[in-house]
C-alpha angles and dihedrals in degrees: 000000000000091000094052091049092051090049087063090056093112094057092042095049093078090054090049092050093048091048092051092048092047093053092048091048089048092057103030104070096071092057092064096043098263115147098199120083128189107259124227092193126093113274093226123089093256127070121223118241091181135356110297096007131101118222117254094202118122113278094238092060097058099065090050092065091044092051092049091052093047091049090052091049092048091050089052090047092055088056090050091237094166129148096260099119124090092230092052094051092045091051092048091051091048092048094050092045091050090050089064090063097058126224125298116244135188091251097049105034098070091053091071106058093178092055094073091052091047091050090051090052092048093048093050092046091052092047091051090048092056092042089054090047090054093042093237116173119265091251087077095050130088088218125038118234089256091054091047091052092050091049091050097243103111110108101341108231095207109037118181110256129182113267096016123142092243095067092092094047108106097175100071102044118172115256134186120227128193147123124316122261091245123118114250096041091090102024093123101048146038134244147176122288120203116218129183094237143010092249093056090049092052093046090053090048096050092043089054093048092047092050091050091050091051092049094048094046099043095045091058095062144017105276145171134209088268089061090055092052091049091050091053089058092052100050116119130198119202124207140137128252088257094065128116109287092221089063089074092050092048091049091054091047091053092046102251104152101183119064115171106205107192115207116233127219131201114273117200090201093068098016092233145074109278126168114266111239094209090055090053092050092051092049091051092049093048094050094047090050089054092052097257123140118232108225112174140356117210121204121194125225106189109347122220095246110033102009089237121175121209122217090271098173094054092042092051092050091048092051091047091056093046094042092238125150108254116202126188115211106209093148096124108034106015091117088075086080089070088074088073088070091061098111094175116109120239092253091054097051118112090232097038091155087075097048108128138168107236103187093183091058091049089054092049092051093049092047091052092049092053093043093049089057088064105025121106097216143007125202122210133173127204104219111022101092134103086218124082104290133217093226118016098192105033118109092195122125132202122220112195114198130180093225118030093186089070089059091047093051092048095051093045089051091048091054091050129165092288094081111099118233092196095097107038142101110274102175109151109254095202095233138053092221094091091056089060093048119121115263103222104150142042099235125066121262097252092063094062098034094099092048092052093050093045092050092048091052092047093052089049091057098053133062125233091219093054093047090051091048093051093047093049092047089050091052091050091050094050091046090053090049090050092052092048092052092048090052092053092075097212098080134066106226098158097130109092107217104132095106088065096049105265142086125210121206142159138169108293100218103017138084127265091257090065090051089054091051091051090048092052095050095043089051090054092047093051092046092051091049092050097044094045095044089230126160130226117217088350092299128111111255110251121228107271126185119192133179142164121256131177115227116184091335094311124109118234135176115237114211125194130163144186137200116319099223142003119281122259093248092049097239108056124083111232122229121257115251135202092256090057091056090047089058091055092049090048092053092049092050090048090053092046092049092049092051090049093050091049089060096248092119123043 
């Protein structure tokens, strides 16, 4: 099915190009002061509820929906959210191509017995692609690097790119190879599991860990069902206050009553808020003395607020000695690991004026590599990073585990014999292979089929080398911005978060209220520059996103940015240069000087 759709790529390409141009035209006019916007609504007085039918809704309700849509498009236009990045165009092409296949339903999916096996192959291939991009160890891959090399999937030499001459070639269509969906083909290794959301991924993780704890505890002694219930009330999860907020919701959904949230303190050694290893050891000793049962320890790699990194290597070794499940939460900033694939030397980079040597980032990357060699699981999301993302609109999450059979056993046990098969789809599937498939998610296969195909197509349209180059350039740009703000003298920029795509700052000697005033005025200044298309110091204003965050009861501004202007070829995101960062610093200084002159800051 996927192969036949890709073979129609030549006929679909014109639709993709027209769609991209239409969306850009829809958003672009407001940036140059034009008041008219291309309309996507019917030109007649009536609005269509369905093909061939005129809406019967009151006339005064139809413009309301149109105005809301136009306001949303204008807001996106002010932020210059146009389709000028390679990843955006690739994702649009993948989405439109997937739309040609139609959605999978309960009554159509079982009629194609080979489709489930193909989806499993696509999912595992996509998971291995991202694992290779992030340089994860082979213990988290469905195929080892040697197997990937033999199957011809390691570092594709001719990736499909938008606008290439091979887009009309229907003979050599890209395919994804991998293991079968059968049990037994991956019994001795782990792999990546694609889930529809972060919450589902965390629920599957904690359910697996809880099941393993029950099996290990109950097998060591004669027990009864009452013992299992008592154990569930004694399980403890350990994490820092920088962890993923959804981890707490997932723990409560699974029934984990005790969550030890360890407070972090600022560490001058890493210029951030890592978890203190001694505090973790004391918490473990105290809970064991009180009769509680340690379940899981979660280490953070790039938190969502401060981009903090816990001492992962030491935590992994501690959990290995105590036989605890160690989980690495890289859900927000895990894409930073793609920078390690940037094989170009600093002198060969396009933006070599930004090449820096961030020793803290090198230490974080090495610590993650050593911890991943011991960790039991790693969590990664596709679109929750301040860095250039692989998929900007996907809500999917990837859970990499060292043993997928543990996940399968936990979810099969959760289903149990208590579920009634009286009210369920029972369409014959034509083969018994699907019954032996691994159960690695909560939702049925047909619900994530479109997401798997779309992700596979997106990964086929982008290059690992270009993603690594953009991520590394983004890190260099944010590091340079961080150094410029530290040299100003008026701002506290002591939290090191540039390697994960953001910079935190606040007034050095003033209260949080003054930081909020500066944030408000700088936001207005950036909005006026974007809407008016003006330039600062003769340079186009880059895209800057700022927000307020609270770190240990102090208010900071979080700054992130993206490319300043569309690429010359219309589909490639340009690299950020030193002059672009200088424009951002100039605008912040202008806002700070204005606030000072107004008497807000003394």
